[in-house]
N, C-alpha and C positions, 0 to 999 in steps of 0.2 A: 364427642359431646362431653362437656364438663358437667356431669350429672349433678354434682353437689352444687354447682353454681345455679343450675336451673331450679333445683329443689329449694335452694336458699331464696331465690327470687320469688317463688310461689309462696313460701312461708312468710317472707317479708311483706308481700302485698296482700295475701289472703288468709294467712294463718294455717290453713290446711289444704290438702289436695281436693278434698270434698268441696270446700267453699270456692276454690278456683274453678273446679269442674262445673259447679252450679252457675257460676258467674258467666261462663262462656257457652253453656249448654251442651256439655259433653259428659260422659260417664267418668267417675273417679278411676275406673280401671284403665281408661284411655290415658289419663294423666300418669298413672303408675307405669304403664307400658312405655311411655315416652321417657320418663325419668330413668327407667332401668335400661334404656337403649334398645328395647324390643321393637320400637316403631318410632316414626317421626310424624309430626302433624302433616296433614295433606296440604297441598299447595293452596287449596281453598281455605283451610283453617289456619294456616301459618300467620296471616295478618291479624286474626283474632287473638291468637296466643301473644303475638308481639305487642299489640295494642294494650291488651289486658295486663301484661307484665312490664310495660314500659321499656321494651327492647327495641333499640334503633335498628334500621335495616342493616347497617354495617356490623352489628353485633350478632346477627342471626347465627352465623357459623360458630361463634363461641358457645352459644347455648344449645344448639340443636344438631350439629353435625359432628361425626366422629373425628377425633383427633387422628392425624396420620403420623406415623413414626417411620423413620428410615431404619432398615436393618443393616 
């Protein structure tokens, strides 16, 4: 996941994690955990995140899933 890209989108659209969390009905800690890569939104919540942040289905991987690297 490109954490800075997700964080940037949240700030761009809502100003703060707290405002974003309030907008979609989750806790600010949940937002923080996703930004820091400790969790990802559930399948049930992913459409809410994407809709609220203006993320197209083809962009989900860019914002929410870890980048893979070859060794």
